[in-house]
Backbone as CSV, one residue per row, in Angstrom:
resi,resn,N_x,N_y,N_z,CA_x,CA_y,CA_z,C_x,C_y,C_z
1,MET,12.160,-15.892,-16.264,12.255,-14.516,-15.738,12.259,-13.940,-17.288
2,THR,11.502,-12.040,-17.115,11.288,-11.793,-18.725,12.396,-10.937,-18.803
3,GLN,12.562,-10.727,-20.190,13.343,-10.022,-20.808,13.626,-8.420,-20.243
4,ALA,12.418,-8.012,-19.701,12.537,-6.815,-19.082,13.020,-6.794,-17.593
5,ALA,12.768,-7.747,-17.040,13.637,-7.956,-15.682,15.360,-8.486,-15.710
6,GLN,15.397,-9.145,-16.908,16.605,-9.458,-17.242,17.665,-8.138,-17.399
7,GLU,17.193,-7.198,-18.188,17.571,-6.365,-18.982,18.025,-5.253,-17.145
8,HIS,17.099,-5.345,-16.384,17.099,-4.349,-15.147,18.155,-4.812,-13.758
9,GLY,18.370,-6.371,-14.412,19.197,-6.803,-13.196,18.391,-7.446,-12.258
10,ALA,17.284,-8.486,-12.345,16.274,-8.631,-11.487,17.258,-9.859,-10.650
11,VAL,17.190,-9.700,-9.376,18.099,-10.679,-8.706,17.298,-12.586,-8.491
12,GLY,16.316,-12.564,-8.839,15.891,-13.761,-8.684,15.458,-14.947,-7.372
13,THR,15.378,-14.089,-6.110,15.404,-14.786,-4.779,14.721,-14.895,-4.709
14,GLY,13.463,-14.743,-5.451,11.938,-14.771,-4.836,11.081,-13.935,-3.972
15,PRO,10.041,-13.862,-3.473,9.580,-12.877,-2.688,9.481,-13.427,-1.247
16,ARG,9.929,-12.601,-0.312,10.273,-12.524,0.752,9.121,-12.665,1.463
17,PRO,8.758,-13.399,3.112,8.038,-13.533,3.931,7.005,-11.720,4.207
18,LEU,5.816,-11.434,4.452,5.504,-10.453,4.651,5.409,-10.406,6.428
19,PRO,5.343,-8.932,6.902,5.542,-8.823,8.369,4.280,-9.410,8.891
20,ARG,4.689,-10.214,9.637,3.312,-10.703,10.962,3.060,-10.356,11.918
21,THR,4.102,-9.782,12.718,3.797,-9.056,14.118,4.110,-7.502,13.847
22,GLY,3.772,-6.668,14.984,3.933,-5.365,14.933,3.246,-4.536,13.579
23,ILE,3.846,-3.329,13.739,3.248,-2.337,12.750,4.214,-1.953,11.726
24,ALA,4.023,-1.935,10.667,4.702,-1.390,9.059,4.549,-0.424,8.734
25,VAL,5.891,0.266,8.380,5.167,2.004,7.799,5.818,1.453,6.278
26,MET,4.864,1.769,5.027,4.723,1.434,3.637,4.871,2.712,3.258
27,ALA,6.169,3.028,2.718,6.518,4.403,1.847,6.163,4.267,0.348
28,ILE,5.104,5.257,0.123,4.717,5.343,-1.594,5.931,6.295,-2.320
29,VAL,6.304,5.468,-3.356,7.037,6.140,-4.407,6.389,6.268,-5.692
30,ASN,5.918,7.640,-6.295,5.207,7.558,-7.629,6.358,7.835,-8.612
31,ARG,6.171,6.498,-9.688,6.707,7.030,-11.129,5.632,7.939,-11.802
32,THR,5.235,8.594,-11.876,4.131,9.232,-12.449,4.107,10.822,-12.358
33,THR,3.891,11.492,-13.221,4.108,12.583,-13.500,2.577,13.546,-13.095
34,ASP,1.642,12.638,-12.609,0.158,13.101,-11.986,-0.331,13.078,-10.785
35,SER,0.732,12.502,-9.972,0.158,11.866,-8.766,-0.710,13.011,-8.043
36,PHE,-1.093,12.341,-6.997,-2.328,13.758,-6.888,-1.175,14.688,-5.312
37,TYR,-0.107,13.673,-5.107,0.181,14.999,-3.635,1.654,15.196,-4.218
38,ASP,2.517,14.427,-4.763,3.874,14.843,-5.294,3.871,15.404,-6.233
39,GLN,2.865,15.096,-7.302,2.835,16.119,-9.012,3.925,15.878,-9.682
40,GLY,4.489,14.421,-9.302,5.618,14.153,-10.332,7.085,14.174,-9.904
41,ALA,6.715,14.635,-8.666,8.425,15.012,-7.781,9.022,13.707,-8.004
42,THR,8.775,12.384,-8.221,9.721,11.184,-8.382,9.661,10.665,-9.647
43,TRP,8.984,11.527,-10.887,8.606,10.868,-11.988,10.498,10.323,-12.407
44,GLU,11.450,11.277,-12.728,12.604,10.715,-12.860,13.190,9.604,-12.437
45,LEU,13.818,8.653,-12.947,14.096,7.295,-12.416,15.327,7.578,-10.854
46,GLN,16.305,8.381,-10.851,16.818,8.312,-9.979,16.003,9.047,-9.067
47,ALA,15.490,10.223,-9.304,14.484,10.891,-8.243,13.765,9.629,-7.445
48,ALA,13.137,8.407,-7.623,12.140,7.341,-7.109,13.076,6.971,-6.800
49,ILE,14.438,6.521,-7.202,15.234,5.405,-6.312,15.453,6.108,-5.221
50,ASP,15.855,7.549,-5.161,16.711,8.301,-4.203,15.637,8.141,-2.797
51,ARG,14.175,8.382,-3.403,13.227,8.617,-2.774,13.014,7.072,-1.971
52,GLY,12.849,6.273,-2.303,12.801,4.904,-1.490,13.877,4.676,-0.384
53,LEU,15.379,5.149,-1.273,16.442,4.782,-0.230,16.193,5.922,0.941
54,ALA,15.543,6.736,0.766,15.526,8.109,1.864,14.536,7.211,2.896
55,ALA,13.606,6.562,2.405,12.047,5.852,2.858,12.856,5.042,3.994
56,VAL,13.464,3.917,3.267,13.932,2.874,3.962,14.896,3.582,5.181
57,ALA,16.147,4.666,5.296,16.615,5.257,6.016,15.644,5.859,6.980
58,ASP,14.653,6.273,6.883,13.640,6.925,7.909,13.044,5.903,8.631
59,GLY,13.074,4.378,8.158,12.671,3.539,8.816,11.458,2.540,8.314
60,ALA,11.041,2.779,6.886,10.140,2.183,6.330,10.165,0.829,6.217
61,ALA,9.287,0.068,6.432,9.461,-1.671,6.281,9.468,-2.127,4.831
62,ILE,8.339,-1.333,3.899,7.679,-1.644,2.720,8.092,-0.386,1.760
63,ILE,8.581,-0.574,0.288,8.511,0.580,-0.343,7.050,0.245,-1.498
64,ASP,6.485,1.061,-1.758,5.282,0.847,-2.454,5.314,1.522,-4.357
65,ILE,5.819,1.060,-5.000,6.167,1.410,-5.709,5.206,1.669,-7.150
66,GLY,4.544,2.651,-7.830,3.531,3.034,-8.514,3.821,3.437,-9.788
67,GLY,3.289,2.936,-10.473,3.362,3.603,-12.453,2.579,4.232,-13.059
68,VAL,1.145,4.213,-12.068,-0.026,4.506,-12.748,-1.029,5.089,-11.396
69,LYS,-1.258,5.841,-11.709,-2.293,6.543,-10.344,-3.629,5.977,-10.569
70,PHE,-4.398,5.707,-9.192,-5.362,4.888,-9.047,-7.086,5.630,-9.568
71,ALA,-6.918,7.452,-9.600,-7.668,8.230,-10.241,-7.947,8.181,-11.733
72,PRO,-9.562,8.476,-12.031,-9.678,8.067,-13.371,-8.607,8.906,-14.585
73,GLY,-8.584,8.395,-15.482,-7.644,8.801,-16.646,-7.421,8.286,-17.618
74,GLU,-6.555,8.425,-18.931,-6.421,7.505,-19.991,-5.849,6.633,-19.117
75,ALA,-5.863,5.372,-20.365,-5.175,3.798,-19.806,-3.670,4.364,-20.056
76,VAL,-3.030,3.878,-19.202,-1.446,3.586,-19.560,-1.027,1.997,-19.926
77,PRO,-0.626,1.643,-21.090,-0.262,0.275,-21.508,0.438,-0.346,-20.458
78,ALA,0.271,-1.475,-20.485,1.042,-2.346,-19.195,2.547,-2.390,-19.486
79,ALA,2.958,-2.488,-20.709,4.389,-2.230,-21.147,4.796,-1.169,-20.906
80,GLU,4.065,0.114,-20.948,4.711,0.975,-20.328,5.061,1.249,-18.868
81,GLU,4.002,1.024,-18.123,3.804,1.154,-16.556,4.949,-0.165,-16.138
82,ALA,5.130,-0.744,-16.769,6.004,-2.077,-16.213,7.777,-1.208,-16.399
83,GLY,7.551,-0.357,-17.332,8.556,0.132,-18.122,9.157,1.011,-17.063
84,ARG,8.449,2.070,-16.056,8.256,2.782,-15.091,8.790,2.337,-13.533
85,VAL,7.760,1.142,-13.394,8.268,0.610,-12.041,9.352,-0.400,-12.298
86,VAL,9.532,-1.252,-12.988,10.915,-2.187,-13.307,12.221,-1.969,-12.662
87,PRO,12.452,-0.896,-13.115,14.049,0.002,-13.138,13.966,0.111,-11.459
88,VAL,12.892,0.603,-11.040,12.823,1.362,-9.674,13.014,0.110,-8.355
89,VAL,12.397,-0.915,-8.664,12.199,-2.322,-7.906,13.617,-2.645,-8.380
90,ALA,14.068,-3.141,-9.321,15.173,-3.563,-9.577,16.428,-2.913,-8.719
91,ALA,16.675,-1.562,-8.890,17.953,-0.730,-8.165,17.158,-0.859,-6.614
92,LEU,16.271,-1.058,-6.109,16.058,-1.187,-5.128,16.150,-2.391,-4.026
93,ARG,15.853,-3.158,-4.906,16.245,-4.793,-4.370,17.834,-4.539,-4.073
94,GLU,18.705,-4.222,-5.152,19.910,-3.782,-5.152,20.100,-3.300,-4.040
95,GLN,20.110,-1.891,-3.770,20.396,-1.060,-2.891,20.158,-1.025,-1.433
96,ALA,18.688,-1.643,-1.484,18.218,-1.828,0.026,17.172,-3.296,0.148
97,PRO,18.409,-4.271,0.351,17.902,-5.219,0.318,17.295,-5.875,1.525
98,GLY,16.805,-5.429,2.511,16.344,-5.520,3.625,15.149,-4.929,3.710
99,ALA,14.467,-4.277,2.742,13.249,-3.360,2.468,12.428,-4.899,1.594
100,LEU,11.204,-4.915,1.842,10.238,-5.297,1.075,9.840,-4.467,0.394
101,LEU,9.766,-4.893,-1.096,9.257,-4.395,-2.351,7.909,-4.517,-2.610
102,SER,7.022,-3.547,-2.963,5.769,-3.623,-3.497,5.300,-2.760,-4.826
103,VAL,4.445,-3.274,-5.496,4.154,-2.239,-6.700,2.675,-2.508,-7.106
104,ASP,2.491,-1.228,-6.533,0.859,-0.821,-6.929,0.407,-0.618,-8.533
105,THR,-0.267,-2.032,-8.875,-0.344,-2.370,-10.362,-1.363,-3.241,-9.957
106,PHE,-2.660,-2.920,-11.247,-3.488,-4.167,-11.577,-3.689,-5.033,-12.752
107,HIS,-2.603,-5.020,-13.162,-2.234,-5.839,-14.402,-1.689,-7.028,-13.935
108,ALA,-2.178,-7.978,-14.144,-1.043,-9.421,-13.827,0.219,-9.381,-14.511
109,SER,-0.002,-8.690,-16.129,1.412,-9.189,-16.851,2.463,-8.101,-16.095
110,VAL,2.210,-6.774,-15.472,3.208,-5.969,-14.703,3.106,-6.712,-13.325
111,ALA,2.776,-7.582,-12.851,2.978,-8.131,-11.819,3.926,-9.286,-11.956
112,ARG,3.765,-9.948,-13.080,5.162,-11.006,-13.215,6.047,-10.184,-13.371
113,GLU,6.239,-9.298,-14.472,7.639,-8.470,-14.542,8.017,-7.824,-13.330
114,VAL,7.679,-7.434,-12.285,8.393,-6.708,-11.244,8.169,-7.854,-10.080
115,VAL,7.584,-9.094,-10.259,8.104,-9.832,-9.216,9.454,-10.362,-9.715
116,ALA,9.834,-10.581,-10.696,10.616,-11.012,-11.411,11.892,-10.418,-11.212
117,ALA,11.623,-8.852,-11.155,12.784,-7.677,-10.880,12.696,-8.017,-9.459
118,GLY,11.975,-8.208,-8.619,12.638,-8.176,-7.152,11.626,-8.004,-6.212
119,ALA,10.156,-7.633,-6.684,9.363,-7.086,-5.859,8.706,-8.333,-5.061
120,ASP,8.270,-8.041,-3.891,7.621,-9.466,-3.020,6.233,-9.211,-3.063
121,ILE,5.603,-7.973,-3.135,4.350,-7.900,-2.646,3.414,-7.128,-4.195
122,VAL,2.679,-7.407,-4.542,1.512,-7.244,-5.550,0.379,-6.220,-4.511
123,ASN,0.209,-4.789,-5.056,-0.911,-4.220,-4.172,-1.775,-3.945,-5.088
124,ASP,-2.843,-4.691,-5.269,-3.720,-4.433,-6.324,-4.894,-3.566,-5.405
125,THR,-4.950,-2.065,-6.315,-5.897,-0.846,-5.719,-7.362,-1.606,-6.321
126,THR,-7.313,-2.475,-7.384,-8.521,-2.729,-7.664,-9.312,-4.022,-7.196
127,GLY,-8.681,-4.873,-6.886,-9.413,-6.108,-6.226,-9.615,-6.815,-6.908
128,PHE,-8.908,-7.137,-7.794,-8.502,-8.381,-9.067,-9.441,-7.774,-10.264
129,ALA,-9.218,-6.556,-10.830,-10.441,-6.245,-11.772,-9.693,-6.628,-12.913
130,ASP,-8.175,-7.549,-12.813,-7.389,-8.285,-13.922,-8.173,-9.772,-13.290
131,PRO,-8.984,-10.543,-14.010,-8.792,-12.254,-13.641,-8.361,-12.867,-13.543
132,GLU,-6.687,-12.348,-14.312,-5.848,-13.468,-14.135,-4.698,-13.317,-13.153
133,MET,-5.125,-11.971,-12.423,-4.282,-11.549,-10.918,-3.853,-12.266,-10.109
134,PRO,-4.957,-13.047,-9.410,-5.077,-14.196,-8.633,-3.911,-15.147,-9.128
135,ILE,-4.424,-15.452,-10.289,-3.533,-16.651,-10.703,-2.306,-16.602,-10.511
136,ALA,-1.662,-15.045,-11.022,-0.331,-14.510,-11.755,0.430,-14.787,-10.059
137,VAL,-0.255,-13.839,-9.200,0.006,-14.092,-8.105,0.346,-15.028,-6.969
138,ALA,-0.587,-16.244,-7.466,-0.332,-17.492,-6.505,0.817,-18.150,-7.227
139,GLU,0.687,-18.289,-8.885,2.158,-19.051,-9.262,3.358,-18.224,-8.894
140,LEU,3.390,-16.966,-8.429,4.836,-15.745,-8.164,5.309,-16.618,-6.776
141,GLY,4.085,-16.602,-5.969,4.455,-17.099,-4.509,4.867,-15.767,-3.709
142,ALA,3.946,-14.476,-4.578,4.226,-13.061,-4.056,3.006,-12.834,-3.005
143,GLY,3.290,-11.969,-2.194,2.345,-11.464,-1.125,1.237,-10.480,-2.471
144,VAL,0.059,-10.441,-1.398,-0.644,-9.253,-2.324,-1.821,-8.334,-1.269
145,VAL,-1.699,-7.439,-1.768,-2.963,-6.223,-0.898,-3.986,-6.284,-1.785
146,ILE,-5.238,-6.642,-0.928,-6.461,-6.614,-1.620,-7.253,-5.484,-1.262
147,THR,-7.546,-5.101,-2.202,-8.002,-3.384,-1.488,-9.643,-3.569,-2.338
148,HIS,-10.202,-2.752,-1.362,-11.738,-2.466,-1.839,-12.230,-1.873,-2.414
149,SER,-12.689,-1.921,-3.752,-12.968,-0.511,-4.686,-13.951,-0.835,-5.728
150,LEU,-14.773,-0.108,-6.595,-15.885,-1.038,-7.203,-15.784,-0.568,-8.462
151,ALA,-15.242,0.448,-8.886,-15.151,1.049,-10.094,-14.382,0.157,-11.374
152,ALA,-14.541,0.281,-12.380,-13.353,-0.273,-13.311,-12.027,0.292,-13.272
153,PRO,-11.258,-0.154,-13.616,-9.563,0.528,-13.216,-9.675,1.951,-14.015
154,ARG,-9.346,2.867,-13.332,-9.078,4.330,-13.918,-10.619,5.139,-14.285
155,THR,-11.613,4.550,-13.841,-12.846,5.098,-14.439,-13.427,5.510,-12.917
156,GLU,-14.800,6.664,-13.462,-15.171,7.408,-12.089,-16.065,6.580,-11.735
157,LEU,-16.595,6.655,-10.336,-17.966,5.827,-9.716,-18.778,7.271,-9.316
158,PRO,-19.258,8.221,-9.677,-20.029,9.159,-9.328,-20.701,8.501,-8.578
159,HIS,-21.356,9.465,-7.395,-22.202,9.883,-5.906,-22.141,7.793,-5.466
160,PRO,-21.071,7.560,-5.083,-21.395,6.017,-4.689,-22.422,6.054,-3.771
161,ARG,-23.006,4.899,-3.648,-23.875,4.547,-2.888,-24.106,3.523,-1.562
162,TYR,-23.830,3.601,-0.614,-23.691,2.515,0.297,-24.854,2.419,1.201
163,ASP,-25.708,1.304,1.573,-26.483,1.204,3.064,-26.219,1.076,4.074
164,ASP,-24.878,0.157,4.011,-24.330,0.024,5.317,-22.656,0.024,4.744
165,VAL,-21.932,1.277,4.599,-20.731,0.862,4.019,-19.512,-0.098,4.550
166,VAL,-19.499,0.446,6.083,-19.052,-1.009,6.468,-19.379,-2.384,6.321
167,ALA,-20.521,-3.111,6.552,-20.994,-4.129,6.170,-20.460,-4.732,4.716
168,GLU,-20.889,-3.544,3.779,-20.608,-3.889,2.176,-18.958,-4.139,1.560
169,VAL,-18.356,-3.390,2.513,-17.314,-3.428,2.207,-16.246,-4.663,2.649
170,ALA,-16.891,-5.367,3.917,-16.340,-6.285,4.454,-16.616,-7.357,3.442
171,ALA,-17.835,-7.501,3.441,-18.187,-8.606,2.698,-17.959,-8.590,1.395
172,HIS,-17.388,-7.749,0.312,-16.853,-7.590,-0.816,-15.274,-7.914,-0.680
173,LEU,-14.981,-7.548,0.579,-13.439,-7.753,0.906,-13.616,-9.434,1.062
174,GLY,-14.175,-9.779,1.471,-14.543,-11.572,2.185,-14.506,-12.538,0.805
175,GLU,-15.487,-11.813,-0.180,-15.445,-12.373,-1.449,-14.246,-12.684,-2.215
176,ARG,-13.176,-11.486,-2.200,-11.996,-11.393,-2.783,-10.957,-12.249,-2.296
177,VAL,-11.227,-12.261,-0.869,-10.066,-12.945,0.059,-10.356,-14.808,-0.487
178,ALA,-11.683,-14.779,-0.363,-12.013,-16.465,-1.062,-11.492,-16.785,-2.473
179,LEU,-11.448,-15.466,-3.260,-10.990,-15.930,-4.730,-9.674,-16.202,-4.598
180,ALA,-8.655,-15.091,-3.560,-7.605,-15.536,-3.608,-7.087,-16.891,-3.016
181,ARG,-7.950,-17.436,-2.051,-7.357,-18.956,-1.617,-7.723,-19.547,-2.579
182,GLU,-8.366,-19.364,-3.041,-9.364,-20.808,-4.276,-8.104,-20.492,-5.393
183,ALA,-7.321,-19.621,-5.684,-6.464,-19.568,-6.670,-5.190,-20.160,-5.847
184,GLY,-5.002,-20.334,-4.776,-3.715,-20.469,-4.337,-2.438,-19.944,-3.701
185,ILE,-3.051,-18.779,-3.618,-2.328,-17.701,-2.873,-2.374,-17.808,-1.358
186,ALA,-1.252,-18.213,-0.717,-1.107,-18.587,0.526,-1.811,-17.860,1.570
187,GLU,-2.330,-17.914,2.815,-2.981,-17.239,3.804,-2.006,-16.428,4.011
188,GLU,-0.775,-16.449,4.212,0.361,-15.608,4.629,0.903,-14.827,4.217
189,ARG,0.256,-14.574,2.497,0.882,-13.617,2.045,-0.545,-12.719,1.493
190,ILE,-1.646,-12.626,2.035,-2.418,-11.976,1.755,-2.990,-10.561,3.002
191,ILE,-3.254,-9.479,2.337,-3.114,-8.380,3.068,-4.716,-7.805,2.797
192,VAL,-5.354,-6.934,3.420,-6.631,-6.669,2.937,-6.626,-5.096,3.607
193,ASP,-7.313,-4.516,2.541,-6.933,-2.478,2.362,-8.500,-2.263,2.336
194,PRO,-9.676,-1.678,3.215,-10.837,-1.369,2.914,-11.151,-0.264,2.238
195,GLY,-9.629,0.547,1.552,-10.350,1.639,0.934,-10.530,2.729,0.861
196,PRO,-10.103,3.130,1.917,-10.382,4.724,2.118,-10.768,5.416,1.128
197,ASP,-11.503,6.188,0.725,-11.567,7.440,-0.021,-11.693,6.771,-1.366
198,LEU,-11.510,5.447,-1.801,-11.687,5.161,-3.187,-13.269,4.259,-3.182
199,ASN,-13.948,4.959,-4.511,-15.285,4.984,-4.714,-15.901,5.074,-3.382
200,LYS,-15.689,6.159,-2.595,-16.480,5.982,-1.261,-16.162,8.218,-1.028
201,SER,-17.163,8.399,-0.851,-17.246,9.816,-0.040,-16.710,10.168,1.426
202,THR,-16.382,11.620,1.703,-15.826,11.647,3.065,-16.611,11.058,4.094
203,VAL,-17.878,11.181,3.941,-18.698,10.589,5.222,-18.906,9.542,5.009
204,GLN,-18.704,8.326,3.768,-18.849,7.059,4.077,-17.270,6.600,4.466
205,THR,-16.215,7.232,4.098,-14.568,7.099,4.886,-15.367,7.043,6.199
206,LEU,-15.328,8.289,6.922,-15.375,8.268,8.181,-16.305,7.197,8.691
207,GLU,-17.543,6.547,8.241,-17.947,5.270,8.825,-17.467,4.094,8.575
208,LEU,-16.511,4.151,7.614,-15.613,2.876,7.424,-14.461,3.184,8.597
209,LEU,-13.855,4.219,9.067,-12.987,4.609,10.082,-13.598,3.969,11.249
210,ARG,-14.916,4.565,11.593,-15.647,4.321,13.183,-16.150,2.375,13.014
211,GLY,-15.733,2.284,11.991,-15.894,0.332,12.165,-14.753,-0.057,11.680
212,TRP,-13.863,0.198,11.917,-12.558,-0.363,11.265,-12.100,-2.106,11.879
213,GLU,-12.854,-1.755,13.471,-12.258,-3.242,13.552,-13.107,-4.570,12.995
214,GLU,-13.852,-4.337,11.957,-14.460,-5.197,11.474,-13.802,-6.068,10.425
215,PHE,-12.711,-5.025,10.011,-12.105,-5.680,8.901,-10.639,-6.609,9.483
216,GLY,-10.360,-6.905,10.510,-9.815,-8.033,11.087,-10.529,-9.305,11.046
217,ARG,-11.610,-9.635,10.406,-12.285,-10.726,10.655,-11.769,-11.976,10.049
218,TRP,-10.917,-11.507,9.162,-10.381,-12.874,8.886,-8.590,-13.380,9.449
219,ASP,-8.205,-12.450,10.353,-6.937,-12.826,10.969,-6.196,-12.578,9.765
220,LEU,-6.227,-11.266,9.217,-5.155,-11.094,8.120,-4.681,-9.405,8.495
221,PRO,-3.500,-9.262,7.850,-3.000,-7.779,8.039,-3.750,-6.725,7.292
222,VAL,-4.314,-6.176,8.054,-5.111,-4.818,7.409,-3.997,-3.690,7.032
223,LEU,-4.253,-3.187,5.919,-3.361,-2.564,5.621,-4.756,-0.738,5.187
224,ALA,-3.689,0.121,5.941,-4.540,1.722,6.097,-3.901,2.657,4.962
225,ALA,-4.629,3.242,3.934,-3.846,3.867,3.164,-4.739,5.047,3.617
226,LEU,-4.401,6.208,4.164,-4.896,7.620,4.665,-4.440,8.664,4.495
227,SER,-3.061,8.468,3.822,-2.262,9.662,4.043,-2.558,10.688,3.004
228,ARG,-2.918,11.989,3.882,-3.210,12.928,3.149,-4.160,13.121,2.235
229,LYS,-5.275,12.102,2.545,-6.525,12.026,1.595,-7.620,13.071,1.541
230,ASP,-8.420,13.160,0.612,-9.336,14.033,0.841,-10.166,13.736,2.084
231,VAL,-10.695,12.412,2.645,-11.369,12.244,3.862,-10.675,13.163,5.407
232,ILE,-8.827,13.579,5.273,-8.557,14.508,6.036,-8.596,15.438,5.736
233,GLY,-8.569,16.400,4.412,-8.789,17.333,3.662,-9.877,18.447,4.023
234,GLU,-11.187,17.062,3.772,-12.239,17.771,3.635,-13.040,17.810,5.662
235,SER,-12.207,16.973,6.245,-12.984,16.852,7.535,-12.186,18.254,8.377
236,LEU,-11.020,18.221,8.078,-10.012,19.499,8.630,-10.580,20.758,7.749
237,GLY,-10.908,20.774,6.384,-10.869,22.372,6.130,-9.143,22.600,5.431
238,LEU,-8.323,21.424,4.785,-7.236,21.878,4.700,-6.895,21.630,3.459
239,PRO,-5.738,22.296,2.532,-5.215,21.435,1.418,-4.379,20.418,1.512
240,LYS,-3.734,19.514,0.620,-2.773,18.555,0.687,-2.012,18.991,1.606
241,GLU,-1.230,20.135,1.430,0.040,20.372,1.845,-0.026,20.503,3.459
242,GLU,-1.288,20.719,4.188,-1.358,20.424,5.141,-2.162,19.717,5.896
243,ARG,-2.079,18.363,5.445,-2.559,17.779,6.200,-1.793,16.338,6.823
244,LEU,-0.828,16.506,7.344,0.193,15.591,7.754,-0.476,15.070,9.462
245,GLU,-0.689,16.281,10.024,-1.215,16.220,11.660,-2.647,15.423,11.308
246,GLY,-3.439,15.909,10.543,-4.649,14.540,10.334,-4.443,13.224,9.761
247,SER,-3.472,13.387,9.430,-2.910,11.883,8.817,-2.451,11.360,9.630
248,LEU,-1.740,11.433,10.679,-1.343,10.798,11.852,-2.306,10.720,12.806
249,ALA,-3.346,11.514,13.014,-4.068,11.144,13.912,-5.126,10.028,13.636
250,ALA,-5.016,10.039,12.029,-6.049,8.883,11.740,-5.318,7.417,11.538
251,ALA,-4.130,8.007,11.234,-3.270,6.705,11.550,-3.254,5.639,12.956
252,ALA,-2.920,6.672,14.323,-3.442,6.556,15.375,-4.696,5.526,15.775
253,TRP,-6.075,6.382,14.625,-6.853,5.634,15.658,-7.127,4.106,14.473
254,VAL,-6.517,4.037,13.334,-6.900,2.608,12.676,-5.792,1.451,13.402
255,ILE,-4.804,2.185,13.764,-3.850,1.496,14.900,-4.518,0.772,15.713
256,ALA,-5.361,1.669,16.608,-5.675,1.095,18.075,-6.800,0.295,17.372
257,ARG,-7.259,0.093,16.296,-8.456,-1.076,15.753,-7.604,-1.874,14.653
258,GLY,-6.933,-2.023,14.714,-6.234,-3.204,14.046,-5.690,-3.401,13.207
259,ALA,-5.430,-2.083,12.605,-4.616,-1.875,11.118,-2.877,-2.385,11.415
260,ARG,-2.376,-2.704,10.269,-1.316,-3.217,10.725,0.028,-2.886,9.937
261,ILE,-0.605,-2.543,8.590,0.182,-1.311,7.518,0.000,-0.356,7.423
262,LEU,0.675,0.478,7.488,0.390,2.499,7.067,1.120,2.566,5.782
263,ARG,0.197,3.002,4.604,0.528,3.196,3.461,0.893,4.775,3.304
264,VAL,2.080,5.446,3.919,1.956,7.026,4.105,3.180,7.508,2.980
265,HIS,2.583,8.981,2.671,4.059,9.802,2.240,4.697,10.363,3.244
266,ASP,4.778,10.674,4.531,5.384,11.219,5.435,6.052,10.219,6.067
267,VAL,7.062,9.190,6.111,7.846,8.189,6.878,7.975,8.627,7.939
268,ARG,9.191,9.589,7.825,9.790,9.951,9.085,8.447,10.221,10.076
269,GLU,7.646,10.774,9.936,6.951,11.159,11.316,6.003,9.839,11.545
270,THR,5.557,9.402,10.663,4.529,8.220,10.889,5.327,7.364,11.561
271,VAL,6.775,6.878,11.361,7.487,5.695,11.947,7.741,6.244,13.374
272,ARG,7.883,7.677,13.790,8.206,7.717,14.963,6.787,7.832,15.922
273,LEU,5.696,8.132,15.141,4.538,7.871,15.562,4.196,6.436,16.163
274,VAL,4.485,5.227,15.158,4.597,3.866,15.552,5.150,3.450,16.561
275,ARG,6.659,3.980,16.576,7.101,3.591,17.454,6.892,4.057,19.144
276,MET,6.337,5.264,19.206,6.047,6.046,20.354,4.619,4.927,21.015
277,LEU,4.124,4.390,20.353,2.599,3.635,20.387,2.998,2.615,20.681
278,GLU,4.026,1.783,19.997,4.624,0.564,20.473,5.207,0.775,21.859
279,ILE,6.459,1.555,22.186,6.825,2.113,23.540,6.369,1.804,24.807
280,ILE,4.641,3.127,24.369,3.438,2.796,25.163,3.015,1.069,25.438
281,ALA,2.973,0.510,24.396,2.432,-0.950,24.617,2.880,-1.599,25.136
282,GLY,4.489,-1.290,25.075,5.631,-2.501,25.870,5.868,-3.459,24.736
283,THR,5.651,-3.195,23.489,6.278,-4.017,22.136,7.488,-3.297,22.006
284,ARG,7.970,-2.651,22.188,9.033,-2.380,21.700,9.644,-1.399,23.288
285,ASP,11.070,-1.417,23.351,11.967,-1.099,24.083,12.815,0.369,23.736
286,PRO,12.416,0.944,24.942,12.621,2.670,24.686,14.015,2.896,23.545
287,ALA,14.070,4.009,23.012,15.681,4.112,22.343,16.598,4.264,23.250
288,GLY,16.848,5.017,24.408,17.892,5.533,25.105,17.486,4.925,26.716
289,PRO,18.578,5.359,27.411,18.449,4.962,29.170,17.333,5.940,29.347
290,LEU,16.449,5.398,30.359,15.326,6.445,31.455,15.573,6.873,32.581
291,VAL,16.181,8.009,32.090,16.854,8.500,33.747,16.040,9.659,34.304
292,HIS,14.880,10.117,33.636,13.766,11.466,34.100,13.189,11.146,35.324
293,ASN,13.644,11.713,36.444,13.213,11.363,37.630,13.442,9.922,38.262
294,ALA,14.324,9.245,37.614,14.548,7.991,37.848,15.498,7.752,39.511
């Protein structure tokens, strides 16, 4: 266990298994001052912890904690990033023992810190830009989200070009999945994320959504990170504050095509969407007695 993890009260029980059935809602908690949606609302430590606890109360199965946003910007030293996220992980591990904890990082050194503090999943939005990441995840026994993105971390990819975005994203993810397996990451620990909007235009992301079934080819959980993104805003002509309904529609679309984890800002609304879909499908019992016209 690292010194930072010790200082923040790591529990040391090891990463827990990933959900293999049903649809899990992953709540976003950012310890940044410049996140695209909340703009620093959970920058303060207690605010981040409280947001995570509220998300659990609203039905989130996974809390995803980030210390550096994906968008281009100045590099944040790994030690500083760890200092932002480790205390949140440690607090939530203690106060929300039933939740799976994920950390959004592309640094293997940060992955080691957060798993020591109690995290279960490493959410690498760069798809192993750090070559040490798959090795670290395998050694830690953690879960991993492998995301499709092409640019180097925190850099821009102007005017991305794809001949066939669905096929090319699937091929790239397939290579990353093979790398994970070669490093020794257990099959049941791997999640794939096609990366909507990440180094992709709105037109390309819409094509990605239309071909979403293709990303189930590995029989691995597929994560959909669509909440309030520009693909929603540009499609509907709406600012980020007014993208809830579009985000829910996109979530329903990908669920019908195999998505099993939804990474979202709006937990309560998304959980209700998921539960209603599960009740219609017959995989969840209704919440109360069914008396209407009975």
